[in-house]
C-alpha positions as CSV (number, residue, x, y, z in Angstrom):
1,X,84.2,-130.0,55.5
2,X,80.7,-128.9,54.5
3,X,80.6,-125.3,53.4
4,X,77.3,-123.4,52.6
5,X,77.7,-120.3,50.4
6,X,74.6,-118.1,50.4
7,X,74.1,-114.9,48.4
8,X,71.7,-112.0,48.0
9,X,72.1,-110.4,44.6
10,X,70.2,-108.0,42.3
11,X,72.8,-107.1,39.7
12,X,74.5,-110.5,39.7
13,X,77.7,-109.2,41.4
14,X,77.2,-111.0,44.8
15,X,76.1,-114.2,43.0
16,X,79.2,-114.0,40.9
17,X,81.4,-113.8,44.1
18,X,79.5,-116.8,45.5
19,X,80.3,-118.8,42.3
20,X,83.9,-117.8,42.5
21,X,84.1,-118.8,46.1
22,X,82.4,-122.1,45.3
23,X,85.3,-122.8,42.9
24,X,87.9,-121.8,45.5
25,X,86.4,-124.0,48.3
26,X,85.8,-126.9,45.9
27,X,89.5,-126.7,44.9
28,X,90.6,-127.1,48.5
29,X,88.4,-130.2,49.0
30,X,85.4,-128.7,50.8
31,X,81.9,-130.1,50.0
32,X,80.2,-127.0,48.8
33,X,76.5,-126.1,48.5
34,X,75.4,-122.7,47.0
35,X,72.0,-121.1,47.5
36,X,70.2,-117.8,48.2
37,X,69.6,-116.3,51.6
38,X,66.0,-115.7,50.6
39,X,65.3,-119.4,50.3
40,X,67.3,-120.6,53.3
41,X,66.1,-121.2,56.9
42,X,68.8,-120.0,59.2
43,X,68.2,-122.9,61.6
44,X,69.6,-125.3,58.9
45,X,73.0,-123.6,59.0
46,X,73.9,-125.9,61.9
47,X,74.0,-128.7,59.3
48,X,77.3,-127.2,57.9
49,X,80.8,-126.6,59.2
50,X,81.0,-123.1,57.6
51,X,78.7,-120.5,56.1
52,X,79.9,-118.0,53.6
53,X,77.6,-115.0,52.9
54,X,78.0,-113.0,49.7
55,X,76.0,-109.8,49.8
56,X,75.5,-106.3,48.5
57,X,74.4,-103.2,50.4
58,X,71.0,-101.8,49.9
59,X,70.0,-98.2,49.9
60,X,70.8,-96.4,53.1
61,X,73.5,-98.8,54.1
62,X,71.2,-101.7,55.0
63,X,71.1,-105.4,54.2
64,X,69.4,-106.4,51.0
65,X,65.6,-106.4,51.1
66,X,65.4,-110.0,50.0
67,X,67.7,-111.1,52.9
68,X,65.7,-109.3,55.7
69,X,63.9,-112.5,56.9
70,X,67.2,-114.5,56.8
71,X,69.0,-111.7,58.7
72,X,66.3,-111.6,61.3
73,X,66.4,-115.3,61.8
74,X,70.2,-115.2,62.3
75,X,69.5,-113.4,65.5
76,X,67.4,-116.2,67.0
77,X,69.7,-119.1,66.3
78,X,72.5,-120.3,68.5
79,X,75.6,-121.3,66.5
80,X,78.0,-121.7,69.3
81,X,77.5,-125.5,69.8
82,X,79.0,-126.4,66.5
83,X,80.6,-124.0,66.4
84,X,79.7,-122.6,63.0
85,X,82.6,-120.9,61.2
86,X,81.6,-118.0,59.0
87,X,83.0,-115.6,56.4
88,X,81.4,-112.6,54.6
89,X,82.1,-111.0,51.3
90,X,80.5,-107.9,49.9
91,X,80.1,-105.9,46.8
92,X,79.2,-102.2,46.6
93,X,79.3,-99.0,44.7
94,X,81.5,-96.2,46.2
95,X,78.9,-93.7,44.8
96,X,77.0,-94.4,48.1
97,X,79.7,-92.8,50.3
98,X,79.5,-93.7,53.9
99,X,76.9,-96.4,53.1
100,X,79.4,-98.1,50.8
101,X,79.6,-101.9,51.4
102,X,78.2,-101.8,55.0
103,X,75.9,-104.9,54.8
104,X,78.8,-107.3,55.3
105,X,79.5,-105.6,58.7
106,X,75.8,-106.0,59.7
107,X,75.9,-109.7,58.8
108,X,79.2,-110.2,60.7
109,X,77.7,-108.6,63.8
110,X,74.6,-110.8,63.6
111,X,76.6,-114.0,63.2
112,X,79.0,-113.1,66.0
113,X,76.1,-112.3,68.3
114,X,74.6,-115.7,67.5
115,X,77.8,-117.5,68.6
116,X,79.3,-118.2,65.2
117,X,83.1,-118.0,64.9
118,X,84.6,-115.6,62.3
119,X,86.8,-117.5,60.0
120,X,88.2,-114.8,57.7
121,X,88.7,-111.1,57.3
122,X,85.7,-109.7,55.3
123,X,86.4,-109.1,51.6
124,X,84.8,-106.0,50.2
125,X,85.0,-105.3,46.5
126,X,83.8,-102.6,44.2
127,X,80.9,-103.9,42.0
128,X,81.9,-106.9,39.9
129,X,84.8,-109.3,40.8
130,X,87.8,-108.9,38.6
131,X,91.1,-110.8,38.2
132,X,92.6,-108.4,40.7
133,X,90.2,-109.6,43.4
134,X,91.2,-113.3,43.1
135,X,94.2,-113.1,45.5
136,X,91.8,-111.7,48.2
137,X,89.3,-114.6,47.5
138,X,92.1,-117.1,47.7
139,X,93.3,-115.7,51.0
140,X,89.7,-115.6,52.3
141,X,89.3,-119.3,51.5
142,X,92.6,-120.2,53.1
143,X,91.7,-118.3,56.3
144,X,88.3,-120.1,56.5
145,X,89.8,-123.5,56.0
146,X,92.5,-122.8,58.6
147,X,89.8,-121.8,61.1
148,X,87.7,-124.9,60.3
149,X,90.7,-127.1,61.0
150,X,91.4,-125.2,64.2
151,X,87.8,-125.5,65.5
152,X,86.9,-128.9,64.1
153,X,90.2,-130.7,63.6
154,X,90.8,-132.6,60.3
155,X,87.4,-134.2,60.3
């Protein structure tokens, strides 16, 4: 299964989650590509079986500034034909109150509206990933792989 992991990261926390997930997906036999949302054309996502987004939440509870074009493009692509399986992970700082870690929900809504199939429950962590977060990433990976097999078979 071909899995694309994209991230938007200022502090390195979301990039770190992307790299951790790369290892988890590699370990279960997926063919993994990692890149940034900023340098990815949403139309190319149909070349993959699954997309994993790793993001942080920008000021005011919005998606990261460097991911705005990618986010906009998600809304103009139809992923239902594949169908594309997706998962989203997020990092945030509780200091921001009700705006804490809201970008993953915005990406999830955009992907669902574009016909993609949710493969896993969103994982939201506080700032940098720690050893305590590894079971959640392992479960996330397991859920995505199970959904891939359900949707695409063992191909």
